[in-house]
N, C-alpha and C positions, 0 to 999 in steps of 0.2 A: 824410676816410681821406687825401685827397688831401691835404687841407688841412695837415694836421703832415707828410706828407714833401714840399713844397714848402721847409717850413719846417725841417728836418732837412738839408734842399740847400745848401741858405743861410746855415746853419750850421756845415755839411762847410766850403759853400765857404769863408766866412769865416776858418773855424780856419789852413783852407789855404793864403791870403793871408796871414794872421799870421805864421806859418810863417819861407814865405818872406823877409819880409822881415825874420826874425831873422836870416839865415842871412846877408843883405850886411851888417847893419854893420861887418862886421870891414874887409872890403875892397872891393872892386867887383866883384867874380868872381863873388859869394854863397859864397861858404865862408870859415873862417878863415883867418885870415893866418898865416903859414907860420911868425912867430914866437911867439905866441900859441895857448894849446892849448885845446879846449872844453871850457865853465867846466861841462857837461851832458850826462851817457851820453845815448843816444838814445835815442827812444823804443818801447818792445818791449808799447808795448797794442797791438789788435787792432782795424784801423781802424771805425769808427764804421756802419753800418748803420742808412740812414734804411729806414723802414716800406713795404715795396712792396704792392702793388692783394692783391685774393684772386685765388689761381689754380686754377683746375681738381685734380680729385681725381683724374684719368689712369685714370677706370677706368669713361671709352667703352665702350659693349659690355658689360658684365657685368653683374650682375643686381639687377635690380627685384623688389623681395620685395613684395608684394602682400596686404595686410594686410586681414580682415574681420570682420564677422559674419554670423551665418551664408545659403551664396547657396542654403538650400530659401526665405526671404523673396527672393523680387525686385530689388528698392533695391539689394540688398546685391549678387548676383550682376549685375545687368545692372551698377551697377561698378567689381565687378571684371571683369568679362569686357572693360569701356568701356580699364581700365586698363594691361592685359594686353596689351592687343592696340595699341595708345599707345605702350607697350615697345618690344613686336616688330618697327613698324612704323617704330624707333628706329634700328633695327640694335641692342637690347636682347634677352636673352634676359630672361624674368619668370615665376615662380611664384603662384599664388593660392591661399592657405591663409584656411580659415577659423577667428576665436581663439568661437569659438558664446559670447559675451559673457562667455567665463571670462578676469579678468585675469591667470589665473597662465598660462593654454593661451598665454596672447596675452603672456607670458614667456617663455618658452619660442621659440615662432616670432621673436620678438624675437633671442631664444640664440639662435637656428640659422642667422634669416640674420647674422648680427655673424659668424660663423664661417664661415661663407661668402663671406668681404669681400663683405659688395652694392652693390652703387653706390650705390644710395638702399633704401628703404622707401619705401613706400604707405599708410599706413593708417586706419580706422575704427574707431575706440577702441574700450578694452572697458569704459569708466568714465571722465572728469573728470581723480578726482585721482587714481588706482590706475594710471591710464597714464605719470603724471611720470616716474617713478625709472623706466619700461624705456626714455623718450624719448632726456631725461639719456647710460643706458648706449649705449646707439648713440652718439649723436652722439661722447658718449668713444671709442668704438669707433673715431671717423673716419668715421661712414654718417648725411647726414641723411636725417630722418623730415620724408617730410610727410604729415601730417595733411586728415580727408576727410572730405562732413559731417561730426561730430563734432570740437567741440576742449577741448583739454587748460584747468586750470584752474593756467595757470604759464605765463609766454609771454617767450621768448629762446632755448628751447630745438629747439625743430621749427624748421626750413628757412622752413616754409609751414604755414600752418591755412587753408583755404578751404571752407567751407563756404554751404550755400544762406541766406538773409535768409527766416534758422526765423519772426522776427519780423514780417518788414513778410507772408510770403506769410500766418498766422497768422490775422493778418488780415484782410486779402482775406476768408479762409473764415469768420472768422466773421462777417463786415458780408454777408455772403450769408447766412448760417443765420438773423442777424434779419432779414434780410428776409423772408424766407420761413419763416419764423414767424411774419413780421408785425408782433414787437415785443413780444413780448407770451406767457405763453402758459412749461409749465413743463418743464424741461428737465435729459439727462442727463448729462457728462463723463465717456469718460473719455479716466484721464491714460498715459503709455507709463513705463517704465525708473528713476526717482526716481534712480540710480548715471547719465544724462542729460540734460545739458543742456537737451538738446535739447526734454524732453518738458517742465520751465522755462518754455522760454523761449515755445514752441509757447501753453501754455495763462497764462502771462501776457497774449497778444497774442489770444490769442479772450475773454477778462477785459476786456481796456481798451478792445473795442470793445462785446460785449455788458452790460459791467455798466453802458450810461450808458440801457438802459432797462429802467425802474423795476417795469416787468406782465412781466419777462422771470427768470425763477425759480427756483435752480439746490439741483435737491428734492435729490441726489447724484452722488455723487464719488468714484469706484473708479477704481485702478490696474489695468490687464491683461497691464500689464507690454509691451507692443506684442504683445502675441502675438490672434491668432488664437480661435485655441478659450478662453483664458481672457472673455474679449471676449462672447464667444457666453455662455458658463453667468453673465457680470455679468450681464448683461444681461434673461434668461432676468427672473432674480431680480427684480430691478430693476425694470422692467413691472410684475411679481404685487405689489411692495408698494405699488407709482405706476400706478395702472393710466391718469389724465391725464397722461402725460408727454406730451409735443406733436411734442420735437423729442429726438436725442442725436451732440451732436459729442464726435469722439474724437483723440489726438494721434498715432495714422498710419491709414493706410488699413488694417494688414490689424485693430486692433478695428474702424474701421471695418463692415470687412465681417462679421468677428464679430456686430455688434448687425445687422446686413443680415440675418441671416442668425435672427438671437430675434425680431424683429421678424417676418418675414416664418412663424416657424414658430408664433405669439402671431393669424397672422391681421391687425397691423395695417400690410401698403404701401400704400401711403403717403395715412398714417394719419399715423405717428411720420419726420420731418423724421432724413435721416441725411449729415454731414458726415465728412470726412474728412482728411490730409496725407498728402504723398505726392509723389502721381502715376500709379502703378501699373499695370498696363495690365487687370490686374483691378478696380481700382475704377471707368477709366474705361467699364470693360461694364456695371459697375451704372448708370454715371450712360445710358448710352444704354440699359439694360433701365428708365430711374424709375425704380431703387432706392437709390439715391445720388442728395443731392440735388449733390455740389461736392468738389469736394482740392484741394490748392494742389500745382503741383508742381514740382518735387524737384528743380532739372540736377544731373542722378548723373550720366548721362554727359560733360557740360561740364564736373564737375569733378576726376573723375576721369582726363580728358585732359588740364587743365591742372595738376592734381600731375604727371602725366607731362609736362608741357615745361614744366615750373623745374626738374623734376630734373635731366631735361639741360640748361639751364644750366646749370645750381650743379654737377652734372658735371666740364663742360668752358668753367667758369668764375670758376669759385667765390661764384658772385653768381646769384640769379633775380633780378633787374630788378624786383620785385616787392614791396610789403609783407609781411609774418608775415603777418596777418588780411587776410582777402580772406572778404567777401564777394557772392555773386551772388545777383541776384532770382531770384523762384521768380512763376508763373504758372498765375490759378489756371481750372481745368479743372472747366466745369456743363455743361448742355444744347449751349450755345451750341459751342461748339468742341470737343468732342467728337473731332468725324470728324478735327480739322484733331494729331490727336497719331497719335505713337509710341513707342516707346520711353522710358520719362522724357526727353520730347520733343517737340513746336509746334512742327510745319508752317509756314511763314509766318509 
């Protein structure tokens, strides 16, 4: 942007120089000689403006709308609370709402933010594809959208997409799981919601590790849609169908805790290894109790705070100072460091 601006200034300056030279050809004063008339009419075109640097939106102190999945999930509540607190600390008003993973409700909430002329939207979206149109609509209305936790399947329309490095984090969980399984035995995988890109990314990262062990056999792979009760019900059935299962690896902690409950109900605690992902307080409590092996901590609070800080920068300057896609590394939480855990963060 700055290179083109300099080029435009040079071109404009050259044009002024040439105009001045033309005006002195008929006399030394810079005006036509008295005995001659100008051969061309004065230019009536508007002056050419060179491209300018990005400017802020002028909405400092305005509304920052925070939209996430259900706050009944401690992860989403933590990120919503963190975003609201960060926005208020920077002098904005803030409102947190839940789309409950319903694209239509999400669209309504974004329409509401547009109607309120929000300064920015912080969004943990309801689907990688179905969200694209809603983000475009907000951008067209002059409202920047900052995606957290989940990406969308199009670049260039969100001001930022800040997510945990799900592949790196799931790789850590996969390594811990295979080590605890001693590289052998039957296991079950619980998948997240199919429309969520994180579900596929985590599963692929798990398998990039587990599939290196020929003696580890996946006997079932079920979608439990990030839901604890659904995971509990499915694992109960799967344990009956596969009595030799030695481990269960889940795409998030909510499903992992459903699996822990099913394993406990079957009297198999300590015999069936369970691992999850997210770093939720309940999962860490289960680790301390010896019921859950490990979880991959997503820094939800840090990501939400970064999104608000970048929104503030964009509102003030027209830029975030960061690339659109940003990935924050995860941390493995297990019995060795569970005591250092705070809500979606690790001390020290």
